[in-house]
PALUMLO-97145 format. One record per atom (N, C-alpha, C): x negated, y, z negated; atom name; residue in three letters. Coordinates in Angstrom, 2 decimals. Atoms other than C-alpha are relative to their C-alpha. Example, Ala and Ser with C-alpha at 12.3 -4.5 7.8 and 13.67 -1.06 7.14 Angstrom:
<atoms>
<atom px="-0.89" py="-1.19" pz="0.00" site="N" code="ALA"/>
<atom px="-12.30" py="-4.50" pz="-7.80" site="CA" code="ALA"/>
<atom px="-0.90" py="1.20" pz="0.00" site="C" code="ALA"/>
<atom px="0.82" py="-1.19" pz="0.06" site="N" code="SER"/>
<atom px="-13.67" py="-1.06" pz="-7.14" site="CA" code="SER"/>
<atom px="0.77" py="1.09" pz="-0.73" site="C" code="SER"/>
</atoms>
This chain:
<atoms>
<atom px="1.00" py="0.56" pz="-0.90" site="N" code="MET"/>
<atom px="-85.09" py="91.66" pz="-109.62" site="CA" code="MET"/>
<atom px="-1.16" py="0.97" pz="0.13" site="C" code="MET"/>
<atom px="1.20" py="-0.80" pz="-0.17" site="N" code="GLU"/>
<atom px="-88.63" py="92.98" pz="-109.63" site="CA" code="GLU"/>
<atom px="-0.48" py="-0.13" pz="1.44" site="C" code="GLU"/>
<atom px="0.49" py="0.05" pz="-1.36" site="N" code="ASN"/>
<atom px="-89.88" py="93.92" pz="-106.19" site="CA" code="ASN"/>
<atom px="-1.49" py="-0.29" pz="0.03" site="C" code="ASN"/>
<atom px="1.40" py="0.31" pz="-0.23" site="N" code="ALA"/>
<atom px="-93.19" py="92.75" pz="-104.83" site="CA" code="ALA"/>
<atom px="-0.26" py="0.22" pz="1.48" site="C" code="ALA"/>
<atom px="0.38" py="-0.06" pz="-1.40" site="N" code="ILE"/>
<atom px="-95.10" py="93.10" pz="-101.59" site="CA" code="ILE"/>
<atom px="-0.98" py="-1.13" pz="0.29" site="C" code="ILE"/>
<atom px="0.98" py="0.98" pz="-0.47" site="N" code="ALA"/>
<atom px="-97.04" py="90.54" pz="-99.60" site="CA" code="ALA"/>
<atom px="-0.67" py="0.58" pz="1.24" site="C" code="ALA"/>
<atom px="0.78" py="-0.48" pz="-1.14" site="N" code="LEU"/>
<atom px="-99.79" py="91.49" pz="-97.17" site="CA" code="LEU"/>
<atom px="-0.65" py="-1.19" pz="0.69" site="C" code="LEU"/>
<atom px="0.63" py="1.04" pz="-0.80" site="N" code="LEU"/>
<atom px="-100.96" py="89.22" pz="-94.37" site="CA" code="LEU"/>
<atom px="-0.80" py="0.68" pz="1.10" site="C" code="LEU"/>
<atom px="0.87" py="-0.59" pz="-1.00" site="N" code="GLU"/>
<atom px="-103.95" py="90.31" pz="-92.31" site="CA" code="GLU"/>
<atom px="-0.58" py="-1.11" pz="0.87" site="C" code="GLU"/>
<atom px="0.42" py="1.03" pz="-0.95" site="N" code="VAL"/>
<atom px="-104.80" py="88.34" pz="-89.18" site="CA" code="VAL"/>
<atom px="-0.76" py="0.63" pz="1.16" site="C" code="VAL"/>
<atom px="0.64" py="-0.45" pz="-1.23" site="N" code="GLN"/>
<atom px="-106.85" py="88.56" pz="-86.02" site="CA" code="GLN"/>
<atom px="0.96" py="-0.24" pz="1.15" site="C" code="GLN"/>
<atom px="-0.81" py="0.01" pz="-1.23" site="N" code="ALA"/>
<atom px="-104.74" py="89.36" pz="-82.93" site="CA" code="ALA"/>
<atom px="1.48" py="0.20" pz="-0.27" site="C" code="ALA"/>
<atom px="-1.41" py="-0.33" pz="0.12" site="N" code="MET"/>
<atom px="-101.22" py="90.62" pz="-82.43" site="CA" code="MET"/>
<atom px="0.89" py="-1.24" pz="0.08" site="C" code="MET"/>
<atom px="-0.82" py="1.21" pz="-0.13" site="N" code="VAL"/>
<atom px="-99.83" py="87.24" pz="-81.35" site="CA" code="VAL"/>
<atom px="0.00" py="-0.79" pz="-1.31" site="C" code="VAL"/>
<atom px="0.09" py="0.67" pz="1.30" site="N" code="THR"/>
<atom px="-101.06" py="85.70" pz="-84.60" site="CA" code="THR"/>
<atom px="0.86" py="0.70" pz="-1.03" site="C" code="THR"/>
<atom px="-0.82" py="-0.78" pz="0.93" site="N" code="ALA"/>
<atom px="-99.39" py="88.51" pz="-86.55" site="CA" code="ALA"/>
<atom px="1.48" py="-0.24" pz="0.24" site="C" code="ALA"/>
<atom px="-1.41" py="0.22" pz="-0.31" site="N" code="ILE"/>
<atom px="-96.08" py="88.02" pz="-84.76" site="CA" code="ILE"/>
<atom px="0.44" py="-1.40" pz="-0.42" site="C" code="ILE"/>
<atom px="-0.34" py="1.37" pz="0.41" site="N" code="ALA"/>
<atom px="-96.14" py="84.26" pz="-85.35" site="CA" code="ALA"/>
<atom px="0.11" py="-0.08" pz="-1.52" site="C" code="ALA"/>
<atom px="-0.04" py="0.00" pz="1.46" site="N" code="GLY"/>
<atom px="-96.91" py="84.80" pz="-89.04" site="CA" code="GLY"/>
<atom px="1.20" py="0.75" pz="-0.54" site="C" code="GLY"/>
<atom px="-1.13" py="-0.80" pz="0.45" site="N" code="LEU"/>
<atom px="-94.30" py="87.52" pz="-89.46" site="CA" code="LEU"/>
<atom px="1.32" py="-0.70" pz="0.26" site="C" code="LEU"/>
<atom px="-1.23" py="0.73" pz="-0.32" site="N" code="ASP"/>
<atom px="-91.63" py="85.45" pz="-87.73" site="CA" code="ASP"/>
<atom px="0.27" py="-1.07" pz="-1.06" site="C" code="ASP"/>
<atom px="-0.15" py="1.03" pz="1.03" site="N" code="ALA"/>
<atom px="-92.24" py="82.62" pz="-90.19" site="CA" code="ALA"/>
<atom px="0.34" py="0.61" pz="-1.35" site="C" code="ALA"/>
<atom px="-0.25" py="-0.65" pz="1.29" site="N" code="MET"/>
<atom px="-92.24" py="85.04" pz="-93.13" site="CA" code="MET"/>
<atom px="1.46" py="0.41" pz="-0.16" site="C" code="MET"/>
<atom px="-1.37" py="-0.50" pz="0.13" site="N" code="VAL"/>
<atom px="-88.87" py="86.62" pz="-92.41" site="CA" code="VAL"/>
<atom px="1.04" py="-1.11" pz="0.10" site="C" code="VAL"/>
<atom px="-0.91" py="1.14" pz="-0.07" site="N" code="LYS"/>
<atom px="-87.29" py="83.25" pz="-91.63" site="CA" code="LYS"/>
<atom px="-0.04" py="-0.85" pz="-1.27" site="C" code="LYS"/>
<atom px="0.19" py="0.88" pz="1.17" site="N" code="ALA"/>
<atom px="-88.65" py="81.56" pz="-94.78" site="CA" code="ALA"/>
<atom px="0.65" py="0.54" pz="-1.27" site="C" code="ALA"/>
<atom px="-0.49" py="-0.57" pz="1.25" site="N" code="ALA"/>
<atom px="-87.35" py="83.98" pz="-97.41" site="CA" code="ALA"/>
<atom px="0.67" py="1.34" pz="0.26" site="C" code="ALA"/>
<atom px="-0.71" py="-1.27" pz="-0.09" site="N" code="ASP"/>
<atom px="-85.29" py="87.09" pz="-98.08" site="CA" code="ASP"/>
<atom px="-0.99" py="1.14" pz="-0.22" site="C" code="ASP"/>
<atom px="0.97" py="-1.09" pz="0.04" site="N" code="VAL"/>
<atom px="-87.99" py="89.66" pz="-97.28" site="CA" code="VAL"/>
<atom px="0.27" py="0.95" pz="1.15" site="C" code="VAL"/>
<atom px="-0.18" py="-1.03" pz="-1.01" site="N" code="LYS"/>
<atom px="-88.06" py="92.85" pz="-95.26" site="CA" code="LYS"/>
<atom px="-1.37" py="0.55" pz="0.41" site="C" code="LYS"/>
<atom px="1.23" py="-0.60" pz="-0.50" site="N" code="LEU"/>
<atom px="-90.87" py="94.12" pz="-93.04" site="CA" code="LEU"/>
<atom px="0.02" py="1.49" pz="-0.34" site="C" code="LEU"/>
<atom px="0.04" py="-1.42" pz="0.34" site="N" code="ILE"/>
<atom px="-91.96" py="97.51" pz="-94.36" site="CA" code="ILE"/>
<atom px="-1.18" py="0.74" pz="0.63" site="C" code="ILE"/>
<atom px="1.15" py="-0.69" pz="-0.58" site="N" code="HIS"/>
<atom px="-95.28" py="98.19" pz="-92.64" site="CA" code="HIS"/>
<atom px="-0.79" py="-0.93" pz="0.91" site="C" code="HIS"/>
<atom px="0.92" py="0.71" pz="-0.89" site="N" code="VAL"/>
<atom px="-97.51" py="97.12" pz="-89.76" site="CA" code="VAL"/>
<atom px="-1.18" py="0.93" pz="0.25" site="C" code="VAL"/>
<atom px="1.23" py="-0.77" pz="-0.21" site="N" code="GLU"/>
<atom px="-101.09" py="98.29" pz="-89.45" site="CA" code="GLU"/>
<atom px="-0.82" py="-0.71" pz="1.07" site="C" code="GLU"/>
<atom px="0.81" py="0.58" pz="-1.08" site="N" code="LYS"/>
<atom px="-103.03" py="97.72" pz="-86.22" site="CA" code="LYS"/>
<atom px="-1.33" py="0.73" pz="0.06" site="C" code="LYS"/>
<atom px="1.34" py="-0.56" pz="-0.09" site="N" code="ARG"/>
<atom px="-106.77" py="98.25" pz="-86.06" site="CA" code="ARG"/>
<atom px="-0.76" py="-0.70" pz="1.12" site="C" code="ARG"/>
<atom px="0.86" py="0.55" pz="-1.05" site="N" code="LEU"/>
<atom px="-109.41" py="97.66" pz="-83.43" site="CA" code="LEU"/>
<atom px="0.80" py="-0.38" pz="1.23" site="C" code="LEU"/>
<atom px="-0.80" py="0.25" pz="-1.20" site="N" code="GLY"/>
<atom px="-106.88" py="97.89" pz="-80.61" site="CA" code="GLY"/>
<atom px="0.92" py="-1.20" pz="-0.14" site="C" code="GLY"/>
<atom px="-0.89" py="1.13" pz="0.21" site="N" code="GLY"/>
<atom px="-104.63" py="95.26" pz="-82.15" site="CA" code="GLY"/>
<atom px="-0.71" py="-1.31" pz="-0.27" site="C" code="GLY"/>
<atom px="0.74" py="1.23" pz="0.30" site="N" code="ARG"/>
<atom px="-107.41" py="92.77" pz="-82.79" site="CA" code="ARG"/>
<atom px="0.04" py="-0.36" pz="-1.47" site="C" code="ARG"/>
<atom px="-0.17" py="0.24" pz="1.43" site="N" code="LEU"/>
<atom px="-106.85" py="93.14" pz="-86.54" site="CA" code="LEU"/>
<atom px="1.34" py="0.62" pz="-0.39" site="C" code="LEU"/>
<atom px="-1.36" py="-0.45" pz="0.29" site="N" code="VAL"/>
<atom px="-103.24" py="93.38" pz="-87.70" site="CA" code="VAL"/>
<atom px="0.38" py="-0.42" pz="-1.42" site="C" code="VAL"/>
<atom px="-0.51" py="0.29" pz="1.34" site="N" code="THR"/>
<atom px="-101.77" py="93.62" pz="-91.20" site="CA" code="THR"/>
<atom px="1.49" py="0.25" pz="0.00" site="C" code="THR"/>
<atom px="-1.44" py="-0.18" pz="0.18" site="N" code="VAL"/>
<atom px="-98.08" py="93.08" pz="-91.88" site="CA" code="VAL"/>
<atom px="0.29" py="-0.03" pz="-1.50" site="C" code="VAL"/>
<atom px="-0.37" py="-0.10" pz="1.41" site="N" code="VAL"/>
<atom px="-96.47" py="93.98" pz="-95.20" site="CA" code="VAL"/>
<atom px="1.50" py="-0.22" pz="-0.11" site="C" code="VAL"/>
<atom px="-1.42" py="0.26" pz="0.25" site="N" code="VAL"/>
<atom px="-93.16" py="92.56" pz="-96.41" site="CA" code="VAL"/>
<atom px="0.30" py="0.28" pz="-1.46" site="C" code="VAL"/>
<atom px="-0.44" py="-0.32" pz="1.35" site="N" code="GLU"/>
<atom px="-91.13" py="93.44" pz="-99.49" site="CA" code="GLU"/>
<atom px="1.17" py="-0.88" pz="-0.38" site="C" code="GLU"/>
<atom px="-1.10" py="0.81" pz="0.52" site="N" code="GLY"/>
<atom px="-88.78" py="91.40" pz="-101.67" site="CA" code="GLY"/>
<atom px="-0.31" py="-0.38" pz="-1.43" site="C" code="GLY"/>
<atom px="0.29" py="0.48" pz="1.35" site="N" code="SER"/>
<atom px="-88.68" py="89.55" pz="-104.96" site="CA" code="SER"/>
<atom px="-1.35" py="-0.73" pz="0.01" site="C" code="SER"/>
<atom px="1.30" py="0.66" pz="0.10" site="N" code="VAL"/>
<atom px="-91.90" py="87.98" pz="-106.22" site="CA" code="VAL"/>
<atom px="0.08" py="-1.40" pz="0.61" site="C" code="VAL"/>
<atom px="-0.11" py="1.36" pz="-0.54" site="N" code="SER"/>
<atom px="-90.68" py="84.47" pz="-105.41" site="CA" code="SER"/>
<atom px="0.22" py="0.01" pz="1.50" site="C" code="SER"/>
<atom px="-0.26" py="-0.07" pz="-1.44" site="N" code="ALA"/>
<atom px="-89.44" py="85.52" pz="-101.96" site="CA" code="ALA"/>
<atom px="-1.27" py="0.35" pz="0.78" site="C" code="ALA"/>
<atom px="1.20" py="-0.36" pz="-0.75" site="N" code="VAL"/>
<atom px="-92.66" py="87.24" pz="-100.90" site="CA" code="VAL"/>
<atom px="-1.07" py="-1.07" pz="-0.10" site="C" code="VAL"/>
<atom px="0.96" py="1.10" pz="0.13" site="N" code="THR"/>
<atom px="-94.74" py="84.35" pz="-102.24" site="CA" code="THR"/>
<atom px="0.34" py="-1.12" pz="0.99" site="C" code="THR"/>
<atom px="-0.43" py="1.04" pz="-0.96" site="N" code="ALA"/>
<atom px="-92.70" py="81.83" pz="-100.23" site="CA" code="ALA"/>
<atom px="-0.22" py="0.46" pz="1.43" site="C" code="ALA"/>
<atom px="0.18" py="-0.55" pz="-1.35" site="N" code="ALA"/>
<atom px="-92.79" py="84.10" pz="-97.19" site="CA" code="ALA"/>
<atom px="-1.47" py="-0.01" pz="0.40" site="C" code="ALA"/>
<atom px="1.43" py="-0.04" pz="-0.30" site="N" code="LEU"/>
<atom px="-96.56" py="84.52" pz="-97.42" site="CA" code="LEU"/>
<atom px="-0.54" py="-1.40" pz="0.28" site="C" code="LEU"/>
<atom px="0.44" py="1.38" pz="-0.24" site="N" code="ASP"/>
<atom px="-97.12" py="80.77" pz="-97.67" site="CA" code="ASP"/>
<atom px="0.40" py="-0.46" pz="1.39" site="C" code="ASP"/>
<atom px="-0.49" py="0.39" pz="-1.33" site="N" code="ALA"/>
<atom px="-94.99" py="80.20" pz="-94.56" site="CA" code="ALA"/>
<atom px="-0.73" py="0.78" pz="1.09" site="C" code="ALA"/>
<atom px="0.69" py="-0.83" pz="-0.98" site="N" code="GLY"/>
<atom px="-96.61" py="83.09" pz="-92.72" site="CA" code="GLY"/>
<atom px="-1.43" py="-0.41" pz="0.24" site="C" code="GLY"/>
<atom px="1.39" py="0.44" pz="-0.14" site="N" code="MET"/>
<atom px="-100.13" py="81.90" pz="-93.42" site="CA" code="MET"/>
<atom px="-0.08" py="-1.30" pz="0.78" site="C" code="MET"/>
<atom px="0.01" py="1.29" pz="-0.70" site="N" code="ALA"/>
<atom px="-99.33" py="78.38" pz="-92.24" site="CA" code="ALA"/>
<atom px="0.26" py="0.18" pz="1.49" site="C" code="ALA"/>
<atom px="-0.32" py="-0.24" pz="-1.42" site="N" code="ALA"/>
<atom px="-97.78" py="79.63" pz="-89.00" site="CA" code="ALA"/>
<atom px="-1.12" py="0.74" pz="0.70" site="C" code="ALA"/>
<atom px="1.07" py="-0.78" pz="-0.61" site="N" code="ALA"/>
<atom px="-100.54" py="82.14" pz="-88.35" site="CA" code="ALA"/>
<atom px="-1.25" py="-0.85" pz="0.23" site="C" code="ALA"/>
<atom px="1.17" py="0.86" pz="-0.15" site="N" code="LYS"/>
<atom px="-103.27" py="79.53" pz="-88.89" site="CA" code="LYS"/>
<atom px="0.13" py="-0.95" pz="1.19" site="C" code="LYS"/>
<atom px="-0.20" py="0.85" pz="-1.17" site="N" code="GLU"/>
<atom px="-101.72" py="77.41" pz="-86.14" site="CA" code="GLU"/>
<atom px="-0.32" py="0.72" pz="1.30" site="C" code="GLU"/>
<atom px="0.18" py="-0.80" pz="-1.22" site="N" code="VAL"/>
<atom px="-102.15" py="80.26" pz="-83.64" site="CA" code="VAL"/>
<atom px="-1.36" py="0.67" pz="0.04" site="C" code="VAL"/>
<atom px="1.24" py="-0.77" pz="0.03" site="N" code="GLY"/>
<atom px="-105.23" py="82.15" pz="-84.78" site="CA" code="GLY"/>
<atom px="-0.64" py="-0.04" pz="-1.37" site="C" code="GLY"/>
<atom px="0.76" py="-0.06" pz="1.25" site="N" code="LYS"/>
<atom px="-107.24" py="83.29" pz="-87.78" site="CA" code="LYS"/>
<atom px="0.64" py="0.95" pz="-1.00" site="C" code="LYS"/>
<atom px="-0.45" py="-0.83" pz="1.11" site="N" code="VAL"/>
<atom px="-105.97" py="84.58" pz="-91.13" site="CA" code="VAL"/>
<atom px="-1.25" py="0.59" pz="-0.64" site="C" code="VAL"/>
<atom px="1.15" py="-0.69" pz="0.56" site="N" code="VAL"/>
<atom px="-108.40" py="87.18" pz="-92.44" site="CA" code="VAL"/>
<atom px="0.15" py="0.17" pz="-1.51" site="C" code="VAL"/>
<atom px="-0.21" py="-0.30" pz="1.41" site="N" code="CYS"/>
<atom px="-106.86" py="88.07" pz="-95.80" site="CA" code="CYS"/>
<atom px="1.49" py="-0.05" pz="-0.30" site="C" code="CYS"/>
<atom px="-1.40" py="0.02" pz="0.40" site="N" code="HIS"/>
<atom px="-103.63" py="87.75" pz="-97.77" site="CA" code="HIS"/>
<atom px="0.09" py="0.31" pz="-1.49" site="C" code="HIS"/>
<atom px="-0.16" py="-0.34" pz="1.41" site="N" code="GLU"/>
<atom px="-102.25" py="88.98" pz="-101.08" site="CA" code="GLU"/>
<atom px="1.47" py="0.27" pz="-0.32" site="C" code="GLU"/>
<atom px="-1.30" py="-0.36" pz="0.56" site="N" code="VAL"/>
<atom px="-99.08" py="89.22" pz="-103.16" site="CA" code="VAL"/>
<atom px="-0.26" py="0.99" pz="-1.13" site="C" code="VAL"/>
<atom px="0.13" py="-0.98" pz="1.07" site="N" code="ILE"/>
<atom px="-98.73" py="92.30" pz="-105.35" site="CA" code="ILE"/>
<atom px="1.36" py="0.15" pz="-0.66" site="C" code="ILE"/>
<atom px="-1.26" py="-0.17" pz="0.72" site="N" code="PRO"/>
<atom px="-95.94" py="92.04" pz="-107.93" site="CA" code="PRO"/>
<atom px="0.09" py="1.40" pz="-0.61" site="C" code="PRO"/>
<atom px="-0.26" py="-1.31" pz="0.59" site="N" code="ARG"/>
<atom px="-94.41" py="95.33" pz="-109.12" site="CA" code="ARG"/>
<atom px="-1.07" py="1.02" pz="0.38" site="C" code="ARG"/>
<atom px="1.04" py="-0.95" pz="-0.39" site="N" code="PRO"/>
<atom px="-96.71" py="97.57" pz="-107.05" site="CA" code="PRO"/>
<atom px="0.28" py="1.40" pz="-0.57" site="C" code="PRO"/>
<atom px="-0.11" py="-1.36" pz="0.53" site="N" code="HIS"/>
<atom px="-97.36" py="101.01" pz="-108.48" site="CA" code="HIS"/>
<atom px="0.65" py="0.90" pz="1.07" site="C" code="HIS"/>
<atom px="-0.65" py="-0.88" pz="-0.97" site="N" code="PRO"/>
<atom px="-95.26" py="103.76" pz="-106.84" site="CA" code="PRO"/>
<atom px="-0.97" py="0.71" pz="0.96" site="C" code="PRO"/>
<atom px="0.98" py="-0.63" pz="-0.89" site="N" code="ASP"/>
<atom px="-98.42" py="105.40" pz="-105.46" site="CA" code="ASP"/>
<atom px="-0.44" py="-0.95" pz="1.12" site="C" code="ASP"/>
<atom px="0.32" py="0.99" pz="-1.03" site="N" code="ILE"/>
<atom px="-99.22" py="102.17" pz="-103.60" site="CA" code="ILE"/>
<atom px="1.10" py="0.01" pz="1.06" site="C" code="ILE"/>
<atom px="-1.13" py="0.01" pz="-0.94" site="N" code="MET"/>
<atom px="-95.75" py="102.24" pz="-102.05" site="CA" code="MET"/>
<atom px="0.00" py="1.26" pz="0.87" site="C" code="MET"/>
<atom px="0.12" py="-1.22" pz="-0.81" site="N" code="LYS"/>
<atom px="-96.29" py="105.87" pz="-100.91" site="CA" code="LYS"/>
<atom px="-1.03" py="-0.19" pz="1.10" site="C" code="LYS"/>
<atom px="1.07" py="0.26" pz="-0.97" site="N" code="PHE"/>
<atom px="-99.45" py="104.71" pz="-99.16" site="CA" code="PHE"/>
<atom px="0.49" py="-0.93" pz="1.11" site="C" code="PHE"/>
<atom px="-0.47" py="0.98" pz="-0.97" site="N" code="ILE"/>
<atom px="-97.68" py="101.81" pz="-97.45" site="CA" code="ILE"/>
<atom px="1.19" py="0.52" pz="0.81" site="C" code="ILE"/>
<atom px="-1.20" py="-0.51" pz="-0.68" site="N" code="LYS"/>
<atom px="-94.33" py="103.42" pz="-96.64" site="CA" code="LYS"/>
<atom px="-0.23" py="1.42" pz="0.46" site="C" code="LYS"/>
<atom px="0.27" py="-1.33" pz="-0.57" site="N" code="THR"/>
<atom px="-95.31" py="106.31" pz="-94.40" site="CA" code="THR"/>
<atom px="1.19" py="0.43" pz="0.84" site="C" code="THR"/>
<atom px="-1.08" py="-0.54" pz="-0.83" site="N" code="ASP"/>
<atom px="-93.08" py="108.51" pz="-92.28" site="CA" code="ASP"/>
<atom px="0.02" py="-0.59" pz="1.41" site="C" code="ASP"/>
<atom px="0.09" py="0.57" pz="-1.34" site="N" code="GLU"/>
<atom px="-94.20" py="106.62" pz="-89.17" site="CA" code="GLU"/>
<atom px="1.05" py="-1.08" pz="0.23" site="C" code="GLU"/>
<atom px="-0.94" py="1.11" pz="-0.15" site="N" code="GLY"/>
<atom px="-91.74" py="103.79" pz="-89.83" site="CA" code="GLY"/>
<atom px="-0.70" py="-1.26" pz="0.44" site="C" code="GLY"/>
<atom px="0.59" py="1.28" pz="-0.39" site="N" code="VAL"/>
<atom px="-92.25" py="100.20" pz="-88.78" site="CA" code="VAL"/>
<atom px="-0.04" py="-0.12" pz="1.45" site="C" code="VAL"/>
</atoms>
């Protein structure tokens, strides 16, 4: 199984939680990073799993997030380079 990551960036923490909840319920993915900017007004969640799992999770997450707020950006990265994973997986934890 090749790992992939999916990134979902939204406006507002509540939108992020709604999107993330849908993502982890829709597919076998694991939350690996949360980035909050502008006092939580811009939030990015990153999940990891197989390419098909993160794609399904991202689709579900975007749909749920759009019902609550605004999706700013989204992306699936199959087989991310190890340097990308060092950038995402910091010592801070989730």
